TIPA-506483 format. One line per 4 residues: number of its first residue (from 0); their letters; for each residue y, z, x of N, C-alpha, C, O, CB. Coordinates in Angstrom, 2 decimals. Glycine has a CB too. Layout:
BEGIN
NUM) a) Y/Z/X/Y/Z/X/Y/Z/X/Y/Z/X/Y/Z/X | ...
***
This chain:
BEGIN
0) mrcp) 2.44/28.40/11.93/2.08/27.63/10.75/0.63/27.93/10.41/-0.22/27.95/11.30/2.30/26.09/10.98 | 0.34/28.16/9.16/-1.00/28.53/8.71/-1.89/27.29/8.58/-1.49/26.29/7.98/-0.93/29.29/7.36 | -3.09/27.35/9.14/-4.06/26.26/9.08/-4.51/26.05/7.63/-4.86/27.02/6.95/-5.29/26.55/10.00 | -4.50/24.80/7.14/-4.93/24.56/5.76/-6.43/24.78/5.54/-6.86/24.90/4.39/-4.57/23.16/5.36
4) scme) -7.23/24.83/6.62/-8.68/25.04/6.47/-9.08/26.50/6.49/-9.72/27.00/5.56/-9.41/24.31/7.57 | -8.70/27.19/7.57/-9.18/28.57/7.73/-8.09/29.61/7.50/-8.35/30.81/7.55/-9.76/28.75/9.13 | -6.87/29.16/7.25/-5.73/30.01/6.95/-5.27/30.86/8.15/-4.46/31.77/7.98/-6.06/30.92/5.81 | -5.77/30.57/9.34/-5.33/31.25/10.56/-3.92/30.76/10.87/-3.60/29.59/10.66/-6.30/30.98/11.76
8) dddk) -3.07/31.67/11.38/-1.71/31.25/11.70/-1.47/31.08/13.19/-0.33/31.15/13.66/-0.73/32.24/11.15 | -2.53/30.86/13.92/-2.43/30.64/15.36/-2.76/29.18/15.65/-3.92/28.77/15.55/-3.38/31.60/16.16 | -1.74/28.40/16.00/-1.96/26.98/16.26/-1.18/26.53/17.49/-0.36/27.27/18.03/-1.57/26.13/15.04 | -1.46/25.32/17.89/-0.78/24.73/19.05/-0.20/23.39/18.61/-0.87/22.60/17.95/-1.76/24.55/20.27
12) vles) 1.07/23.14/18.99/1.71/21.87/18.69/1.26/20.85/19.74/1.45/21.07/20.94/3.27/22.00/18.66 | 0.67/19.76/19.30/0.19/18.71/20.20/1.26/17.67/20.47/1.37/17.15/21.58/-1.05/18.05/19.61 | 2.05/17.36/19.44/3.03/16.27/19.54/4.14/16.51/18.52/3.87/16.95/17.40/2.36/14.88/19.32 | 5.37/16.22/18.91/6.52/16.28/18.00/7.28/14.98/18.12/7.46/14.46/19.22/7.44/17.51/18.31
16) ravr) 7.74/14.47/16.98/8.58/13.27/17.03/9.51/13.25/15.82/9.18/13.75/14.75/7.71/11.99/17.07 | 10.68/12.66/16.03/11.65/12.51/14.95/11.17/11.44/13.99/10.64/10.41/14.41/13.07/12.17/15.51 | 11.36/11.67/12.70/11.01/10.70/11.66/12.16/10.64/10.66/13.10/11.44/10.72/9.67/11.09/10.95 | 12.07/9.68/9.74/13.09/9.49/8.70/14.48/9.38/9.31/15.44/9.99/8.84/13.05/10.65/7.71
20) ggaa) 14.56/8.57/10.36/15.85/8.33/10.99/16.45/9.57/11.62/17.67/9.69/11.68/16.81/7.78/9.98 | 15.62/10.48/12.08/16.11/11.70/12.72/16.37/12.83/11.74/16.81/13.90/12.15/17.35/11.40/13.48 | 16.12/12.61/10.46/16.38/13.64/9.45/15.26/14.68/9.38/15.42/15.72/8.75/16.55/12.99/8.08 | 14.13/14.41/10.03/13.01/15.34/10.00/12.23/15.24/11.32/12.40/14.29/12.08/12.07/15.05/8.77
24) irrr) 11.39/16.23/11.56/10.53/16.24/12.74/9.09/16.34/12.25/8.76/17.20/11.43/10.89/17.42/13.73 | 8.25/15.46/12.77/6.82/15.47/12.45/6.11/16.15/13.60/6.32/15.79/14.76/6.25/14.02/12.20 | 5.27/17.13/13.30/4.52/17.83/14.35/3.02/17.73/14.06/2.56/18.04/12.96/4.96/19.32/14.45 | 2.27/17.29/15.07/0.80/17.31/15.01/0.37/18.62/15.63/0.78/18.96/16.73/0.15/16.06/15.75
28) rtcl) -0.47/19.34/14.91/-0.90/20.67/15.36/-2.42/20.74/15.37/-3.09/19.96/14.71/-0.31/21.77/14.46 | -2.95/21.71/16.13/-4.37/22.00/16.08/-4.53/23.51/15.93/-3.83/24.29/16.58/-5.11/21.48/17.36 | -5.45/23.90/15.08/-5.73/25.31/14.85/-6.55/25.83/16.03/-7.54/25.21/16.42/-6.49/25.53/13.48 | -6.12/26.95/16.60/-6.83/27.51/17.75/-8.10/28.25/17.34/-8.92/28.60/18.19/-5.91/28.45/18.52
32) rcgr) -8.28/28.50/16.05/-9.49/29.17/15.58/-10.58/28.18/15.21/-11.70/28.27/15.72/-9.16/30.05/14.37 | -10.26/27.20/14.32/-11.32/26.30/13.83/-11.23/24.90/14.45/-12.16/24.10/14.30/-11.24/26.19/12.32 | -10.13/24.58/15.14/-10.01/23.29/15.81/-9.50/22.15/14.93/-9.32/21.04/15.42/-11.31/22.91/16.36 | -9.25/22.41/13.65/-8.78/21.36/12.76/-7.37/20.93/13.16/-6.53/21.74/13.53/-8.80/21.84/11.28
36) rftt) -7.13/19.61/13.06/-5.80/19.07/13.32/-5.10/18.84/11.99/-5.71/18.44/11.00/-5.88/17.74/14.13 | -3.80/19.11/11.97/-3.01/18.89/10.77/-1.57/18.55/11.15/-1.14/18.78/12.29/-3.05/20.13/9.84 | -0.84/18.01/10.19/0.53/17.56/10.41/1.48/18.38/9.57/1.20/18.68/8.41/0.68/16.07/10.09 | 2.62/18.75/10.16/3.67/19.43/9.42/4.97/18.66/9.63/5.13/17.92/10.59/3.82/20.92/9.88
40) yeei) 5.89/18.87/8.69/7.22/18.25/8.78/8.27/19.34/8.69/8.12/20.31/7.95/7.43/17.19/7.65 | 9.31/19.17/9.46/10.42/20.12/9.48/11.69/19.32/9.20/11.93/18.30/9.84/10.51/20.90/10.85 | 12.50/19.80/8.25/13.75/19.10/7.96/14.83/20.09/7.56/14.54/21.23/7.19/13.54/18.07/6.85 | 16.05/19.66/7.63/17.20/20.49/7.28/17.16/20.74/5.78/16.98/19.82/4.99/18.54/19.82/7.70
44) mred) 17.33/21.99/5.39/17.39/22.34/3.98/18.81/22.12/3.50/19.76/22.71/4.03/16.93/23.82/3.74 | 18.96/21.27/2.52/20.27/21.01/1.94/20.38/21.74/0.62/19.38/22.15/0.03/20.50/19.48/1.76 | 21.61/21.90/0.16/21.78/22.49/-1.16/21.11/21.57/-2.17/21.12/20.35/-2.01/23.29/22.70/-1.49 | 20.54/22.14/-3.19/19.83/21.35/-4.18/20.77/20.44/-4.95/21.78/20.88/-5.51/19.09/22.27/-5.14
48) mmvv) 20.42/19.17/-4.96/21.16/18.21/-5.76/20.69/18.34/-7.20/19.51/18.57/-7.47/20.97/16.75/-5.24 | 21.63/18.18/-8.10/21.31/18.19/-9.52/21.57/16.80/-10.07/22.55/16.15/-9.70/22.14/19.27/-10.29 | 20.68/16.34/-10.94/20.81/15.03/-11.55/21.42/15.21/-12.94/20.94/16.01/-13.74/19.44/14.30/-11.64 | 22.49/14.45/-13.20/23.11/14.47/-14.52/22.44/13.37/-15.34/22.63/12.18/-15.08/24.68/14.26/-14.44
52) krdg) 21.64/13.79/-16.31/20.90/12.84/-17.14/21.84/12.14/-18.11/22.99/12.55/-18.28/19.77/13.56/-17.91 | 21.37/11.07/-18.75/22.20/10.28/-19.67/22.78/11.11/-20.80/23.89/10.85/-21.27/21.38/9.14/-20.24 | 22.03/12.12/-21.25/22.51/12.95/-22.36/23.36/14.14/-21.89/23.74/14.99/-22.69/21.32/13.47/-23.17 | 23.65/14.19/-20.59/24.51/15.24/-20.05/23.78/16.45/-19.49/24.39/17.30/-18.85/25.43/15.69/-21.10
56) rlee) 22.47/16.54/-19.73/21.68/17.65/-19.19/21.65/17.58/-17.67/21.74/16.50/-17.09/20.25/17.65/-19.76 | 21.50/18.74/-17.02/21.32/18.80/-15.58/19.85/19.08/-15.29/19.22/19.91/-15.94/22.23/19.88/-14.93 | 19.33/18.38/-14.29/17.93/18.56/-13.89/17.93/18.58/-12.37/18.66/17.82/-11.73/16.99/17.41/-14.46 | 17.12/19.44/-11.78/17.03/19.49/-10.33/16.48/18.16/-9.80/15.52/17.62/-10.34/16.14/20.68/-9.87
60) fsra) 17.11/17.65/-8.73/16.64/16.39/-8.15/15.24/16.60/-7.59/14.95/17.62/-6.97/17.61/15.90/-7.04 | 14.38/15.61/-7.81/13.00/15.67/-7.33/12.70/14.42/-6.51/12.62/13.31/-7.05/12.00/15.82/-8.51 | 12.54/14.61/-5.22/12.16/13.49/-4.35/10.83/12.92/-4.82/10.64/11.70/-4.83/12.07/13.95/-2.86 | 9.92/13.79/-5.20/8.58/13.36/-5.62/8.68/12.46/-6.85/7.94/11.47/-6.96/7.69/14.57/-5.92
64) klen) 9.57/12.78/-7.78/9.72/11.98/-8.99/10.23/10.57/-8.65/9.72/9.58/-9.18/10.68/12.67/-9.98 | 11.23/10.49/-7.78/11.77/9.20/-7.35/10.69/8.41/-6.61/10.48/7.23/-6.90/13.01/9.40/-6.45 | 10.03/9.05/-5.67/9.00/8.38/-4.88/7.85/7.91/-5.76/7.33/6.81/-5.56/8.48/9.31/-3.79 | 7.44/8.73/-6.71/6.34/8.37/-7.61/6.70/7.15/-8.46/5.87/6.27/-8.66/5.99/9.56/-8.52
68) giqr) 7.93/7.11/-8.96/8.36/5.95/-9.76/8.35/4.67/-8.96/7.94/3.62/-9.46/9.75/6.19/-10.31 | 8.81/4.75/-7.73/8.82/3.56/-6.87/7.40/3.16/-6.48/7.07/1.98/-6.46/9.67/3.81/-5.60 | 6.56/4.15/-6.19/5.15/3.86/-5.87/4.45/3.16/-7.03/3.73/2.18/-6.82/4.41/5.16/-5.53 | 4.66/3.65/-8.24/4.02/3.03/-9.40/4.49/1.59/-9.59/3.72/0.72/-9.98/4.30/3.85/-10.67
72) sclk) 5.77/1.35/-9.31/6.30/-0.02/-9.42/5.66/-0.95/-8.39/5.51/-2.14/-8.63/7.82/-0.01/-9.25 | 5.30/-0.39/-7.25/4.75/-1.18/-6.15/3.22/-1.22/-6.15/2.61/-1.78/-5.24/5.24/-0.63/-4.83 | 2.61/-0.62/-7.16/1.15/-0.56/-7.24/0.53/-1.96/-7.16/0.92/-2.86/-7.90/0.71/0.13/-8.54 | -0.41/-2.13/-6.26/-1.13/-3.39/-6.03/-0.21/-4.53/-5.58/-0.48/-5.70/-5.83/-1.86/-3.81/-7.30
76) rpvs) 0.89/-4.15/-4.93/1.82/-5.11/-4.34/1.75/-4.93/-2.83/1.36/-3.86/-2.36/3.29/-4.91/-4.88 | 2.11/-5.95/-2.06/2.04/-5.84/-0.60/3.20/-5.03/-0.02/4.00/-5.54/0.77/2.02/-7.24/0.03 | 3.28/-3.76/-0.43/4.36/-2.88/0.01/3.72/-1.64/0.62/2.94/-0.95/-0.04/5.33/-2.51/-1.18 | 4.06/-1.35/1.86/3.46/-0.21/2.55/4.13/1.10/2.12/5.27/1.12/1.65/3.57/-0.39/4.06
80) mrki) 3.40/2.17/2.30/3.94/3.50/2.01/5.14/3.78/2.92/6.07/4.48/2.52/2.86/4.60/2.20 | 5.11/3.25/4.11/6.22/3.43/5.05/7.52/2.84/4.47/8.58/3.45/4.59/5.90/2.77/6.42 | 7.41/1.66/3.86/8.59/1.03/3.25/9.09/1.84/2.06/10.30/2.01/1.88/8.26/-0.41/2.81 | 8.16/2.34/1.26/8.54/3.15/0.10/9.26/4.41/0.57/10.30/4.78/0.01/7.30/3.52/-0.75
84) taiv) 8.73/5.07/1.58/9.36/6.28/2.12/10.75/5.96/2.65/11.68/6.74/2.45/8.49/6.88/3.23 | 10.88/4.83/3.32/12.19/4.44/3.86/13.20/4.20/2.73/14.36/4.57/2.85/12.06/3.17/4.74 | 12.74/3.57/1.65/13.62/3.34/0.50/14.07/4.68/-0.09/15.26/4.87/-0.36/12.91/2.49/-0.58 | 13.13/5.58/-0.29/13.46/6.89/-0.87/14.43/7.64/0.04/15.41/8.21/-0.44/12.17/7.73/-1.10
88) dgii) 14.15/7.64/1.34/15.05/8.30/2.29/16.45/7.72/2.22/17.44/8.45/2.22/14.50/8.17/3.72 | 16.53/6.39/2.14/17.83/5.72/2.07/18.59/6.06/0.80/19.80/6.27/0.84/17.65/4.22/2.17 | 17.88/6.11/-0.33/18.52/6.44/-1.61/19.04/7.88/-1.57/20.17/8.14/-1.99/17.53/6.25/-2.79 | 18.23/8.79/-1.07/18.65/10.19/-1.00/19.88/10.33/-0.10/20.84/11.01/-0.45/17.50/11.09/-0.48
92) eeme) 19.83/9.69/1.05/20.97/9.76/1.97/22.23/9.19/1.32/23.31/9.76/1.43/20.66/9.00/3.27 | 22.08/8.06/0.63/23.22/7.45/-0.06/23.79/8.39/-1.12/25.01/8.54/-1.22/22.80/6.12/-0.72 | 22.93/9.03/-1.90/23.39/9.94/-2.96/24.07/11.16/-2.36/25.09/11.62/-2.88/22.21/10.37/-3.85 | 23.52/11.69/-1.27/24.14/12.85/-0.62/25.51/12.51/-0.04/26.42/13.34/-0.03/23.23/13.39/0.50
96) nryd) 25.66/11.27/0.44/26.95/10.85/1.00/27.98/10.53/-0.08/29.17/10.76/0.12/26.75/9.64/1.90 | 27.54/10.00/-1.21/28.47/9.57/-2.26/28.85/10.69/-3.23/29.94/10.65/-3.80/27.86/8.44/-3.03 | 27.97/11.66/-3.41/28.20/12.69/-4.43/28.07/14.07/-3.79/27.42/14.23/-2.76/27.21/12.54/-5.60 | 28.69/15.05/-4.43/28.54/16.42/-3.97/27.17/16.95/-4.38/26.16/16.58/-3.79/29.67/17.33/-4.53
100) levp) 27.15/17.79/-5.37/25.88/18.38/-5.79/25.33/17.77/-7.06/24.14/17.91/-7.34/26.05/19.86/-5.99 | 26.17/17.08/-7.85/25.72/16.48/-9.10/25.75/14.96/-8.98/26.79/14.36/-8.72/26.60/16.94/-10.27 | 24.58/14.37/-9.19/24.41/12.93/-9.04/24.05/12.33/-10.39/23.11/12.81/-11.03/23.32/12.60/-7.98 | 24.77/11.30/-10.85/24.39/10.67/-12.11/23.01/9.99/-11.98/22.73/9.32/-10.98/25.46/9.63/-12.54
104) aqai) 22.17/10.19/-12.98/20.84/9.57/-12.98/20.97/8.05/-12.83/20.14/7.41/-12.18/20.07/9.92/-14.28 | 22.01/7.48/-13.42/22.21/6.03/-13.35/22.41/5.57/-11.91/21.94/4.49/-11.53/23.40/5.61/-14.21 | 23.10/6.36/-11.10/23.33/5.98/-9.70/22.01/5.92/-8.94/21.80/5.02/-8.12/24.29/6.98/-9.01 | 21.12/6.86/-9.20/19.81/6.87/-8.54/18.99/5.67/-8.99/18.41/4.97/-8.17/19.05/8.19/-8.83
108) gdaa) 18.95/5.43/-10.30/18.19/4.30/-10.84/18.72/2.97/-10.35/17.94/2.09/-9.99/18.22/4.33/-12.35 | 20.05/2.82/-10.32/20.64/1.57/-9.84/20.31/1.33/-8.37/20.02/0.21/-7.96/22.16/1.58/-10.03 | 20.37/2.40/-7.57/20.05/2.27/-6.14/18.57/1.88/-5.96/18.25/1.05/-5.12/20.35/3.60/-5.39 | 17.69/2.49/-6.74/16.26/2.17/-6.65/16.03/0.71/-7.03/15.27/0.00/-6.37/15.43/3.09/-7.57
112) mrel) 16.68/0.25/-8.09/16.51/-1.14/-8.52/17.05/-2.11/-7.46/16.43/-3.13/-7.18/17.22/-1.39/-9.87 | 18.19/-1.79/-6.88/18.77/-2.64/-5.84/17.80/-2.78/-4.66/17.59/-3.89/-4.16/20.12/-2.06/-5.35 | 17.23/-1.67/-4.23/16.30/-1.70/-3.08/15.00/-2.42/-3.44/14.47/-3.16/-2.61/16.00/-0.28/-2.61 | 14.49/-2.21/-4.64/13.26/-2.89/-5.05/13.47/-4.39/-5.19/12.57/-5.17/-4.88/12.75/-2.31/-6.37
116) lrld) 14.64/-4.80/-5.65/14.91/-6.24/-5.76/14.87/-6.90/-4.39/14.39/-8.02/-4.25/16.28/-6.47/-6.42 | 15.38/-6.21/-3.38/15.32/-6.74/-2.00/13.89/-6.78/-1.47/13.53/-7.65/-0.68/16.19/-5.87/-1.06 | 13.08/-5.83/-1.92/11.74/-5.65/-1.38/10.69/-6.51/-2.07/9.92/-7.20/-1.40/11.35/-4.21/-1.50 | 10.65/-6.48/-3.41/9.57/-7.15/-4.12/10.01/-7.36/-5.58/10.28/-6.40/-6.30/8.24/-6.33/-4.05
120) evay) 10.08/-8.61/-6.00/10.58/-8.93/-7.34/9.71/-8.36/-8.45/10.22/-7.93/-9.48/10.69/-10.43/-7.51 | 8.41/-8.36/-8.25/7.50/-7.83/-9.28/7.70/-6.33/-9.43/7.77/-5.81/-10.55/6.01/-8.14/-8.92 | 7.80/-5.63/-8.31/8.04/-4.19/-8.36/9.38/-3.90/-9.03/9.52/-2.94/-9.78/8.02/-3.58/-6.93 | 10.37/-4.74/-8.75/11.69/-4.59/-9.37/11.59/-4.69/-10.90/12.13/-3.85/-11.61/12.65/-5.66/-8.83
124) vrya) 10.90/-5.72/-11.40/10.80/-5.92/-12.85/10.02/-4.76/-13.48/10.36/-4.30/-14.57/10.11/-7.28/-13.18 | 8.99/-4.28/-12.81/8.24/-3.14/-13.33/9.15/-1.92/-13.46/9.16/-1.24/-14.49/7.04/-2.81/-12.41 | 9.91/-1.64/-12.40/10.81/-0.49/-12.41/11.88/-0.66/-13.49/12.17/0.26/-14.25/11.48/-0.30/-11.02 | 12.45/-1.86/-13.56/13.49/-2.14/-14.55/12.98/-1.94/-15.97/13.72/-1.46/-16.83/14.02/-3.57/-14.38
128) siyr) 11.73/-2.30/-16.21/11.19/-2.17/-17.57/11.15/-0.72/-18.04/11.33/-0.44/-19.22/9.78/-2.78/-17.64 | 10.92/0.21/-17.13/10.91/1.62/-17.47/12.34/2.16/-17.49/12.74/2.83/-18.44/10.04/2.42/-16.47 | 13.08/1.87/-16.45/14.44/2.39/-16.31/15.36/1.92/-17.44/16.19/2.69/-17.93/15.01/1.97/-14.96 | 15.21/0.67/-17.83/16.07/0.11/-18.89/15.41/0.15/-20.27/15.97/-0.37/-21.24/16.43/-1.31/-18.54
132) hfan) 14.26/0.77/-20.36/13.57/0.96/-21.64/13.31/-0.36/-22.38/13.68/-0.52/-23.54/14.38/1.89/-22.54 | 12.66/-1.31/-21.69/12.35/-2.58/-22.35/11.49/-2.30/-23.58/10.51/-1.55/-23.52/11.62/-3.56/-21.37 | 11.87/-2.91/-24.68/11.16/-2.69/-25.94/10.32/-3.89/-26.37/9.44/-3.76/-27.21/12.14/-2.34/-27.04 | 10.61/-5.07/-25.77/9.87/-6.25/-26.18/9.77/-7.25/-25.03/10.41/-7.10/-23.99/10.52/-6.91/-27.40
136) leqf) 8.97/-8.25/-25.25/8.71/-9.26/-24.23/9.97/-10.03/-23.85/10.13/-10.40/-22.68/7.65/-10.22/-24.71 | 10.86/-10.26/-24.79/12.09/-11.01/-24.51/12.94/-10.34/-23.43/13.58/-11.02/-22.63/12.92/-11.17/-25.80 | 12.94/-9.02/-23.40/13.70/-8.31/-22.38/13.09/-8.55/-20.99/13.82/-8.67/-20.00/13.74/-6.80/-22.70 | 11.75/-8.62/-20.92/11.10/-8.95/-19.65/11.50/-10.36/-19.21/11.87/-10.58/-18.06/9.56/-8.83/-19.79
140) vrei) 11.41/-11.30/-20.14/11.72/-12.70/-19.83/13.15/-12.83/-19.35/13.42/-13.52/-18.37/11.49/-13.60/-21.08 | 14.08/-12.16/-20.02/15.50/-12.21/-19.65/15.69/-11.65/-18.23/16.44/-12.22/-17.44/16.35/-11.41/-20.66 | 15.02/-10.55/-17.91/15.15/-9.93/-16.58/14.57/-10.85/-15.51/15.15/-10.98/-14.43/14.44/-8.55/-16.55 | 13.44/-11.48/-15.80/12.83/-12.40/-14.85/13.75/-13.60/-14.61/13.90/-14.05/-13.47/11.46/-12.88/-15.36
144) rdvr) 14.37/-14.12/-15.66/15.33/-15.23/-15.50/16.49/-14.80/-14.60/16.91/-15.55/-13.72/15.87/-15.70/-16.88 | 17.00/-13.59/-14.82/18.11/-13.08/-14.00/17.70/-12.97/-12.53/18.48/-13.31/-11.64/18.58/-11.72/-14.51 | 16.48/-12.49/-12.28/16.00/-12.35/-10.91/15.88/-13.73/-10.26/16.29/-13.93/-9.12/14.63/-11.62/-10.87 | 15.31/-14.68/-11.00/15.18/-16.05/-10.46/16.55/-16.66/-10.19/16.73/-17.32/-9.17/14.40/-16.94/-11.44
148) kqga) 17.50/-16.45/-11.09/18.85/-16.98/-10.91/19.50/-16.39/-9.65/20.10/-17.11/-8.86/19.72/-16.69/-12.16 | 19.37/-15.07/-9.48/19.91/-14.42/-8.28/19.26/-14.97/-7.02/19.94/-15.22/-6.02/19.72/-12.90/-8.36 | 17.94/-15.17/-7.07/17.22/-15.71/-5.92/17.69/-17.11/-5.59/17.86/-17.45/-4.42/15.73/-15.72/-6.18 | 17.90/-17.93/-6.61/18.37/-19.30/-6.39/19.78/-19.29/-5.80/20.09/-20.08/-4.91/18.36/-20.10/-7.71
152) eqds) 20.64/-18.39/-6.28/22.00/-18.29/-5.75/21.99/-17.84/-4.30/22.77/-18.34/-3.48/22.84/-17.32/-6.60 | 21.12/-16.90/-3.97/21.01/-16.43/-2.58/20.48/-17.53/-1.68/20.96/-17.71/-0.56/20.10/-15.20/-2.49 | 19.48/-18.29/-2.16/18.93/-19.40/-1.38/20.00/-20.45/-1.13/20.11/-20.98/-0.02/17.73/-20.03/-2.10 | 20.79/-20.74/-2.15/21.86/-21.73/-2.03/22.91/-21.27/-1.02/23.38/-22.06/-0.20/22.52/-21.99/-3.40
156) aars) 23.28/-19.99/-1.08/24.27/-19.45/-0.14/23.73/-19.48/1.29/24.48/-19.78/2.22/24.65/-18.00/-0.54 | 22.46/-19.19/1.46/21.85/-19.21/2.80/21.82/-20.64/3.35/22.09/-20.86/4.53/20.41/-18.63/2.75 | 21.48/-21.61/2.48/21.47/-23.02/2.93/22.88/-23.45/3.33/23.05/-24.14/4.34/20.92/-23.95/1.82 | 23.88/-23.06/2.56/25.27/-23.42/2.87/25.69/-22.83/4.20/26.36/-23.49/4.99/26.21/-22.95/1.75
160) arta) 25.31/-21.59/4.45/25.67/-20.93/5.72/24.99/-21.63/6.89/25.62/-21.82/7.94/25.27/-19.45/5.69 | 23.71/-22.02/6.73/23.02/-22.74/7.81/23.66/-24.09/8.07/23.83/-24.49/9.22/21.53/-22.93/7.47 | 24.02/-24.80/7.00/24.65/-26.12/7.14/25.98/-25.99/7.86/26.30/-26.80/8.73/24.85/-26.78/5.76 | 26.76/-24.97/7.51/28.06/-24.75/8.16/27.87/-24.42/9.64/28.64/-24.88/10.48/28.83/-23.62/7.46
164) teak) 26.87/-23.62/9.95/26.60/-23.25/11.35/26.16/-24.48/12.14/26.60/-24.68/13.27/25.51/-22.15/11.43 | 25.30/-25.30/11.54/24.82/-26.50/12.23/25.96/-27.49/12.45/26.00/-28.16/13.48/23.70/-27.16/11.42 | 26.87/-27.59/11.51/28.00/-28.52/11.63/28.93/-28.12/12.76/29.54/-28.98/13.39/28.78/-28.59/10.32 | 29.03/-26.81/13.03/29.91/-26.30/14.10/29.28/-26.43/15.48/29.98/-26.42/16.49/30.27/-24.85/13.85
168) stpe) 27.95/-26.54/15.53/27.28/-26.56/16.83/27.45/-27.93/17.50/27.66/-28.95/16.84/25.78/-26.22/16.68 | 27.35/-27.91/18.82/27.47/-29.14/19.60/26.13/-29.86/19.61/25.11/-29.25/19.29/27.95/-28.85/21.06 | 26.11/-31.15/19.97/24.85/-31.89/20.01/23.84/-31.22/20.96/22.64/-31.25/20.69/25.11/-33.33/20.45 | 24.32/-30.63/22.06/23.40/-29.97/23.02/22.73/-28.76/22.37/21.55/-28.50/22.62/24.16/-29.54/24.31
172) qrq) 23.47/-28.01/21.55/22.93/-26.82/20.92/21.88/-27.19/19.87/20.95/-26.42/19.64/24.04/-25.99/20.29 | 22.03/-28.35/19.23/21.10/-28.75/18.18/19.74/-29.17/18.75/18.74/-29.17/18.04/21.70/-29.90/17.36 | 19.71/-29.54/20.01/18.45/-30.01/20.61/17.57/-28.90/20.95/16.48/-29.12/21.46/18.68/-30.83/21.81
***
């Protein structure tokens, strides 16, 4: 591997570890000429996925484009880069498992929105505003109401499940 500083191709691997759920290997290296440390990633090369856009055009899938969109949605939110990477990895894996080489753009967008809704409501609304082409404030308000309604329904379902579990437990278990 060529050193990014001095361009020498003589290096030593210091550490290797599996990342992205075993889909890639991260290697820490040191250049034997200048001593600089750098990181490389190794992963299986898959056939290129093509995205079928809404108008029927085909576009090469871009991990960077998906990751950038999610990052922008999470800007100034308490979301780590590690979580964003995990979401992107999960979406890509899901698309590779569900589709052959052509993936509908809508499937990618829907998966991103589903994951962002679980992660951060503000990031979700930001992403939705671009993905769904919000044209006015009313569309934002409607989406926020839907998110709140879903949250209330989930909270209600969780309370019901806890109540049912508590009702089944014995007095000794409740103490």
